[in-house]
C-alpha positions as CSV (number, residue, x, y, z in Angstrom):
1,X,-93.9,-134.1,41.9
2,X,-91.4,-131.6,40.7
3,X,-87.8,-131.8,41.7
4,X,-86.7,-129.0,43.9
5,X,-84.7,-126.4,42.1
6,X,-81.4,-125.0,43.4
7,X,-82.8,-121.5,43.4
8,X,-85.7,-122.4,45.6
9,X,-83.4,-123.8,48.3
10,X,-81.1,-120.8,48.4
11,X,-83.8,-118.1,48.2
12,X,-84.9,-118.2,51.9
13,X,-81.3,-117.7,52.9
14,X,-80.2,-115.0,50.4
15,X,-83.2,-112.7,50.8
16,X,-82.8,-112.0,54.6
17,X,-79.1,-111.4,54.1
18,X,-79.7,-109.0,51.2
19,X,-82.4,-107.2,53.2
20,X,-80.1,-106.9,56.2
21,X,-77.4,-105.5,54.1
22,X,-79.7,-102.9,52.6
23,X,-81.0,-101.9,56.1
24,X,-77.4,-101.5,57.4
25,X,-76.4,-99.4,54.4
26,X,-79.5,-97.1,54.6
27,X,-79.1,-96.8,58.4
28,X,-75.4,-95.9,58.0
29,X,-76.2,-93.2,55.4
30,X,-79.0,-91.8,57.5
31,X,-76.9,-91.6,60.7
32,X,-74.0,-90.1,58.8
33,X,-76.2,-87.4,57.4
34,X,-77.7,-86.8,60.9
35,X,-74.3,-86.5,62.6
36,X,-72.9,-84.3,59.9
37,X,-75.9,-81.9,60.2
38,X,-75.5,-81.9,64.0
39,X,-71.8,-81.0,63.6
40,X,-72.6,-78.2,61.2
41,X,-75.3,-76.9,63.5
42,X,-73.0,-77.0,66.5
43,X,-70.4,-74.9,64.6
44,X,-73.1,-72.3,63.9
45,X,-75.0,-72.4,67.2
46,X,-72.3,-72.5,69.8
47,X,-70.6,-69.2,68.9
48,X,-74.1,-67.6,68.6
49,X,-75.0,-68.9,72.0
50,X,-71.8,-67.7,73.5
51,X,-72.6,-64.2,72.2
52,X,-76.3,-64.1,73.0
53,X,-76.4,-65.8,76.5
54,X,-74.3,-63.2,78.3
55,X,-76.5,-60.4,76.9
56,X,-79.6,-61.7,78.7
57,X,-78.3,-61.3,82.3
58,X,-76.7,-58.0,81.3
59,X,-80.1,-56.6,80.2
60,X,-81.7,-57.7,83.4
61,X,-79.0,-56.0,85.5
62,X,-79.2,-52.8,83.5
63,X,-83.0,-52.8,83.9
64,X,-82.7,-53.3,87.7
65,X,-80.0,-50.6,88.1
66,X,-81.6,-47.9,85.9
67,X,-85.2,-48.7,86.5
68,X,-85.6,-46.5,89.7
69,X,-87.2,-43.1,89.8
70,X,-85.3,-40.0,88.6
71,X,-86.0,-38.0,91.8
72,X,-83.3,-37.1,94.2
73,X,-84.4,-37.7,97.8
74,X,-82.9,-34.8,99.8
75,X,-82.7,-36.4,103.2
76,X,-80.9,-39.5,101.9
77,X,-78.6,-37.4,99.7
78,X,-77.8,-35.2,102.7
79,X,-76.8,-38.2,104.8
80,X,-74.5,-39.6,102.0
81,X,-73.0,-36.1,101.5
82,X,-72.3,-35.8,105.2
83,X,-70.7,-39.2,105.3
84,X,-68.5,-38.4,102.4
85,X,-67.3,-35.1,103.6
86,X,-66.9,-36.1,107.3
87,X,-63.3,-36.0,108.5
88,X,-61.6,-39.4,109.0
89,X,-59.3,-39.7,112.0
90,X,-55.6,-40.0,111.2
91,X,-56.3,-39.3,107.5
92,X,-54.4,-36.5,105.8
93,X,-56.6,-34.0,104.0
94,X,-55.2,-34.7,100.6
95,X,-56.3,-38.3,100.8
96,X,-59.9,-37.6,101.6
């Protein structure tokens, strides 16, 4: 039989430690790159979202307000005109 060598006894201990070290280093580098890219994207995306997101409700409101027909309904316009021009009790003429 051959005498066991010193390298053969240490090898099962050193290899897992070396692999673990490599895995930790690679994972650290990958996570650093991922977090750095997320940080850079957040710097670019957040101001853009702050500009774009208020525009969407504004366009919906503008469409709702200006979507109606362009005809003037005379009976409704007459009621509104009468309500505006009606005298208000205890109100001076210059404030109407």
